Backbone as a ProteinNet text record, in pm:
[ID]
protein_1_A
[PRIMARY]
XXXXXXXXXXXXXXXXXXXXXXXXXXXXXXXXXXXXXXXXXXXXXXXXXXXXXXXXXXXXXXXXXXXXXXXXXXXXXXXXXXXXXXXXXXXXXX
[TERTIARY]
3492.5	3427.2	3319.3	3286.5	3182.4	3078.6	2950.3	2842.4	2730.2	2672.8	2551.2	2435.2	2311.5	2200.3	2071.1	1987.6	1858.2	1748	1645.4	1543.6	1403	1311.3	1178.3	1091.2	997.6	912.3	768.8	692	548	479.5	374.1	306.1	156.7	84	-65.5	-127.6	-204.4	-265.5	-412	-456.3	-594.1	-641.2	-777.9	-829.8	-831.5	-845	-841	-982.4	-1021.5	-1157.7	-1162.3	-1047.1	-1033.2	-904.3	-900.9	-781.2	-663.3	-548.8	-429.6	-428.7	-531.7	-530.9	-542.2	-447.5	-446.8	-361.1	-371.8	-281.5	-206.2	-86.6	-1.1	76.3	58.6	135.9	246.5	368.5	471.1	569.4	637.6	740.4	845	963.1	1072.2	1169.6	1234.9	1343.9	1465.2	1577.9	1701.9	1809.5	1885.1	1998	2117.7	2227.7	2347.5	2460.4	2548.3	2670.5	2784.9	2884.2	2998.9	3101.5	3130.4	3209.4	3360.4	3394.6	3534.1	3550.9	3670.2	3700.8	3728.5	3768.4	3799.8	3889.1	4002.2	4110.7	4061.3	3970.3	3924.7	3820	3770.6	3660.9	3528.5	3459	3324.1	3221.1	3126.8	3018.1	2883.7	2788.2	2651.8	2560.6	2456.5	2368.7	2227.4	2139.4	2001	1928.7	1825.1	1748	1604.2	1518.2	1371.6	1310.8	1220.8	1159.8	1010.8	941.3	793.2	758.8	647.7	620	474.9	434.2	307	321.8	249.7	260	121.7	107.8	-16.9	2.8	-87.6	-81	-196.1	-159	-260	-319.5	-241.9	-286.3	-191.2	-204.7	-116.5	26.3	43.6	185	247.9	176.2	236.7	210.5	320.2	307.7	385.4	341.7	412.5	435.4	558	594.2	663.8	625.4	689.2	735.3	854.4	901.5	998.2	1004.3	1100.5	1182.8	1310	1396.2	1485.7	1488.6	1581.9	1696.6	1813.3	1931.6	2030	2081.9	2182.4	2294.5	2419.3	2533.5	2631.4	2681.1	2776.1	2898.8	3012.7	3136.5	3157.5	3178.2	3196	3325.2	3317.4	3434.8	3487.7	3405.4	3435.8	3317.2	3314.4	3198.3	3185.6	3062.5	3038.8	3055.7	3092.8	3111	2990.3	2873.8	2754.7	2700.1	2640.1	2578.7	2437.1	2348.5	2204.3	2168.4	2092.8	2051.1	1901.6	1837.3	1695.7	1693.1	1627.6	1620	1474.9	1437.1	1309.3	1325.3	1232.4	1254.3	1117	1107.2	983.7	1015.8	934.1	957.3	830.9	847.6	744.1	805.6	744.2	803.3	702.5	751.1	667.2	698.1	594	616.8	618	700.1	705	656.8
-758.2	-636	-591.1	-469.2	-405.2	-344.9	-372.8	-328.3	-270.4	-155.7	-101.7	-133.8	-146.7	-192.5	-114.9	-75.6	-16.1	-94.7	-137.3	-216.5	-167.3	-155.1	-119.7	-229	-289.2	-403.1	-361.4	-404.3	-395.1	-523.3	-559.2	-686.8	-657.2	-727.9	-712.5	-854.4	-892	-1025.5	-1010.5	-1094.3	-1089.5	-1230.5	-1237.8	-1366	-1471.2	-1435.8	-1532.2	-1582.2	-1687.3	-1745.8	-1862.4	-1932.9	-2047.8	-2029.9	-2082	-2076.6	-2143	-2079	-2129.3	-2113.8	-2063.3	-2040.1	-1892.2	-1831.4	-1690.2	-1659.7	-1532.6	-1467.8	-1356.5	-1338.6	-1229.5	-1160.3	-1026.4	-950.5	-879.7	-868.9	-810.8	-729.7	-639.7	-564	-524.6	-501.4	-452.3	-376.1	-288.6	-207.7	-212.1	-240.1	-245.9	-158.4	-96.4	-10.5	-58.3	-95.6	-141.5	-46.3	-31.4	47.4	-39.5	-68	-140.3	-33.7	-43.7	59.5	26.9	-99	-140.8	-276.2	-302.9	-427.2	-408	-511.9	-508.1	-398.2	-390.4	-294.2	-147.4	-117.5	22	72.2	-18.3	29.5	32.9	146.5	164.3	130.1	49.9	14	48.2	77	94.6	5.1	-44.6	-138.7	-113.9	-106.7	-90.7	-221.9	-254.2	-374.1	-354.2	-386.6	-372.9	-507.9	-562.6	-688	-674.4	-739.6	-746.3	-892.7	-935.2	-1075.1	-1103.4	-1227.3	-1281.9	-1417.4	-1443.9	-1576.9	-1630.4	-1760.1	-1829.7	-1946.8	-1952.7	-2054.9	-2156.8	-2281.7	-2380.3	-2453.6	-2459.3	-2522.2	-2463.8	-2513.3	-2468.9	-2512.9	-2609.2	-2659.4	-2616.4	-2595.3	-2570.2	-2429.9	-2369.2	-2236.7	-2227.2	-2134.8	-2106.8	-1961.4	-1923.8	-1784.2	-1751.8	-1643.1	-1594	-1449.6	-1421.6	-1283.9	-1246.3	-1114.3	-1055.1	-949.3	-945.4	-851.1	-784	-650.5	-565.4	-518.4	-526.3	-492	-409.8	-301.6	-214.9	-198.2	-210.9	-190.9	-90.1	-2.2	101.9	106.4	141.3	161.6	310.2	363.6	506.1	553	675.9	737	663.8	574.1	506	519.6	621.5	644.9	534.4	490.2	381.9	247.6	229.7	99.5	51.8	48.9	-2.8	-122.7	-208.2	-326.9	-333.7	-386.8	-407.4	-551	-608	-752.3	-761.1	-860.6	-893.3	-1038.9	-1070.2	-1207.6	-1248.8	-1370	-1427.1	-1546.6	-1553.8	-1660	-1723.3	-1856.7	-1934.5	-2034.7	-2039.5	-2133.5	-2208	-2333.3	-2412.2	-2458.3	-2426.5	-2468.5	-2514.1	-2587.7	-2644.8	-2581.7	-2552.9	-2496.5	-2613.1	-2600.7	-2706.3	-2651.1
368.7	317.5	413	405.9	492.4	400.3	422.8	332.6	415.1	371.1	436.3	349.4	414.8	339.8	400.6	309.2	339.8	261.9	325.7	258.4	296.8	197.3	215.4	156.1	236.4	187.4	205.5	99.5	106.6	71.3	151	123.3	135.8	47.1	51.8	35.3	135.7	141	98.1	5.7	-39.6	-82.8	-102	-142	-35.6	90.2	199.6	221.9	143.6	156.1	255.1	257.4	351.3	426	546.8	630.1	554.1	541.9	483.2	331.3	270	125.2	93.8	24.5	-0.8	-119.8	-160.4	-256.5	-186.7	-225.9	-165.9	-278.1	-280.3	-374.8	-288	-339	-259.1	-348.8	-286.9	-354.3	-254	-302.4	-209.4	-292.8	-222.6	-279.4	-182.5	-237.6	-162.7	-213.7	-122	-160.1	-79	-144.4	-81.8	-116	-18.3	-37.8	21.3	-63.6	-12.5	39.1	163.6	226.8	229.4	233.6	239.1	170.9	127.2	53.8	-90.6	-160.8	-299.1	-340.4	-266.6	-291.5	-290.8	-200.9	-181.2	-279.5	-365.6	-457.9	-382	-405.4	-340	-444.2	-412.6	-503.7	-442.3	-530	-483.9	-569.2	-515.3	-579.6	-542.4	-646.3	-631.3	-674.7	-603.2	-639.5	-613.3	-715.8	-702.4	-737.5	-654.9	-666.2	-660.1	-755.6	-753.8	-766	-696.6	-705.8	-659.9	-681.5	-645.3	-585.6	-480	-406.4	-392.4	-402.6	-385.5	-291.1	-193.2	-94.5	-134.5	-156.6	-197.3	-77.1	29.1	159.3	264.4	384.1	493.3	471	386.2	365.4	235.6	127.8	-0.7	-54.9	-108.8	-172.6	-300.9	-387.4	-516.7	-518.5	-562.4	-563.6	-699.8	-766.2	-889.1	-867.2	-900.8	-881.1	-989	-1008.8	-1098.5	-1030	-1050.2	-988.6	-1087.5	-1065.8	-1152.7	-1063.4	-1107.4	-1024.8	-1109	-1041.6	-1110	-1010.2	-1058.2	-975.6	-1039	-964.4	-1011.7	-920.9	-984.9	-910	-902.2	-777.8	-763.5	-838.7	-892.2	-957.4	-1082.9	-1143.7	-1267.1	-1361.5	-1440.8	-1531.3	-1631.8	-1657.9	-1757.4	-1702.2	-1581.2	-1520.7	-1442.2	-1505	-1440.3	-1514.3	-1438.5	-1491.8	-1449.8	-1534.9	-1499.3	-1527.9	-1441.2	-1452.3	-1423.7	-1484.3	-1455.1	-1424.6	-1308.4	-1274.3	-1253.1	-1303.5	-1282.5	-1192.2	-1093.7	-992.1	-969.4	-983.5	-959.8	-850.3	-748.8	-637.4	-599.3	-569.8	-506.3	-374.4	-260.4	-134.7	-42	62.6	164.8	300.2	371.4	506.4	604.6	704.8	808.6	939.9
[MASK]
++++++++++++++++++++++++++++++++++++++++++++++++++++++++++++++++++++++++++++++++++++++++++++++

């Protein structure tokens, strides 16, 4: 399959009192268009994500985000789906 994508990201860093410790707010918007594949069906998908990240040290971070996603099939009215995802991550930088 062949898919086109356009993405817009925004990030804001704040609360940097000590090196390696900060808060980060972020948001992104994605637009996908499936151009080929799946027996010629064309699909479009929108995705909006908002989140907050906290760095506890240079190595450990916590991230919470919420994503809303909508997918539609061209030329098929009423064939759209909407999903909401919550994602929580604790990760280590190397």
